[in-house]
C-alpha positions as CSV (number, residue, x, y, z in Angstrom):
1,X,-160.5,142.6,105.0
2,X,-159.3,139.9,107.3
3,X,-160.3,140.3,110.9
4,X,-159.3,138.3,113.9
5,X,-160.8,138.5,117.4
6,X,-159.3,136.6,120.4
7,X,-161.2,135.7,123.6
8,X,-160.5,133.4,126.6
9,X,-157.7,135.0,128.4
10,X,-157.6,135.4,132.1
11,X,-155.8,134.7,135.4
12,X,-155.0,131.2,136.7
13,X,-152.7,129.6,139.1
14,X,-149.7,127.5,137.9
15,X,-150.9,124.1,136.8
16,X,-154.2,125.5,135.6
17,X,-155.7,125.5,132.2
18,X,-157.1,128.1,129.7
19,X,-158.6,127.9,126.3
20,X,-158.1,130.7,123.8
21,X,-160.3,131.2,120.8
22,X,-159.9,133.3,117.7
23,X,-162.9,134.2,115.5
24,X,-161.9,134.7,111.9
25,X,-164.0,136.9,109.5
26,X,-163.6,138.6,106.2
27,X,-161.6,136.1,104.3
28,X,-161.6,132.2,103.8
29,X,-158.5,130.8,105.3
30,X,-158.6,127.3,103.8
31,X,-154.9,126.8,102.8
32,X,-153.1,129.4,105.0
33,X,-150.8,129.5,107.9
34,X,-152.4,130.5,111.2
35,X,-151.0,130.5,114.7
36,X,-150.7,131.8,118.2
37,X,-147.9,134.1,119.3
38,X,-146.9,134.9,122.8
39,X,-145.5,138.2,124.0
40,X,-144.1,138.2,127.5
41,X,-143.6,141.5,129.3
42,X,-140.5,143.1,127.8
43,X,-139.9,140.3,125.4
44,X,-140.3,139.8,121.6
45,X,-143.5,138.2,120.2
46,X,-142.8,134.6,119.4
47,X,-144.8,131.8,117.8
48,X,-145.8,129.1,120.2
49,X,-148.2,127.1,118.1
50,X,-149.0,127.2,114.5
51,X,-151.2,125.2,112.0
52,X,-151.5,124.8,108.3
53,X,-155.2,125.2,107.6
54,X,-155.0,123.1,104.5
55,X,-153.1,120.1,105.7
56,X,-153.7,120.4,109.5
57,X,-149.9,120.1,110.1
58,X,-149.0,121.7,113.4
59,X,-145.9,123.1,115.0
60,X,-145.2,123.8,118.7
61,X,-142.4,125.8,120.3
62,X,-140.3,123.5,122.5
63,X,-141.5,125.3,125.7
64,X,-145.2,124.3,125.2
65,X,-144.9,120.9,123.6
66,X,-147.2,118.5,125.4
67,X,-149.0,121.2,127.2
68,X,-150.6,123.3,124.4
69,X,-152.8,122.2,121.6
70,X,-153.7,124.2,118.6
71,X,-156.9,123.4,116.6
72,X,-158.8,124.8,113.7
73,X,-162.6,124.5,113.0
74,X,-163.0,125.4,109.3
75,X,-166.8,125.2,109.6
76,X,-166.9,127.7,112.4
77,X,-163.9,129.6,111.1
78,X,-162.3,129.6,114.5
79,X,-158.8,128.9,115.7
80,X,-158.2,127.7,119.3
81,X,-155.4,127.1,121.7
82,X,-155.9,124.7,124.6
83,X,-153.3,125.5,127.3
84,X,-152.8,123.1,130.1
85,X,-150.2,122.8,133.0
86,X,-149.7,126.6,132.8
87,X,-146.5,128.0,134.1
88,X,-145.7,131.5,135.3
89,X,-143.5,131.9,132.3
90,X,-146.6,131.5,130.0
91,X,-147.7,134.9,131.3
92,X,-148.2,137.5,128.6
93,X,-150.4,138.6,125.7
94,X,-151.4,136.0,123.2
95,X,-152.1,137.0,119.7
96,X,-153.9,135.1,116.9
97,X,-152.2,135.5,113.6
98,X,-153.0,134.7,110.0
99,X,-151.1,134.9,106.8
100,X,-153.0,136.2,103.8
101,X,-151.3,134.1,101.0
102,X,-151.7,130.4,100.8
103,X,-149.0,128.2,102.1
104,X,-148.4,124.9,103.8
105,X,-145.0,125.8,105.2
106,X,-146.2,127.1,108.7
107,X,-143.5,125.9,111.2
108,X,-142.2,128.7,113.6
109,X,-143.2,132.3,113.0
110,X,-141.3,133.1,109.8
111,X,-144.4,132.8,107.6
112,X,-145.9,135.9,109.2
113,X,-145.3,139.4,108.0
114,X,-144.2,138.9,104.4
115,X,-147.5,140.3,103.1
116,X,-149.1,143.6,103.9
117,X,-152.4,141.8,104.7
118,X,-151.0,139.4,107.2
119,X,-153.2,140.0,110.3
120,X,-152.9,140.1,114.0
121,X,-155.7,140.0,116.4
122,X,-155.9,142.5,119.2
123,X,-154.4,140.1,121.8
124,X,-155.7,138.5,125.0
125,X,-153.9,138.6,128.3
126,X,-153.0,135.5,130.2
127,X,-151.6,135.7,133.7
128,X,-150.3,132.7,135.5
129,X,-149.4,133.1,139.2
130,X,-147.2,130.8,141.2
């Protein structure tokens, strides 16, 4: 069973920074898609940053390019999201996600949900005040 656990959320003022971490256990994700999804209050859950764990290729949504950095530590089996220059519109719950099947096509969020074992973490709340 694949298990993801996020940490690192919190409250910051606009312009501040946060680092989110996702601990992965139960399954080796060595050639899979992983990513961070953002769910703003009343909005859909959308991918903001993704990574192909095999190639290291990354994708960023337009609204976070240049501000967010996704990274993967295969040795520690963790996924991170460095968030800088935070804006009030970044407020919401951030979910770590992993696809069960191997793939290198990880842009956007379409790689998630096609397999019953694709997994979300429980989410971590980020609040950015103006």
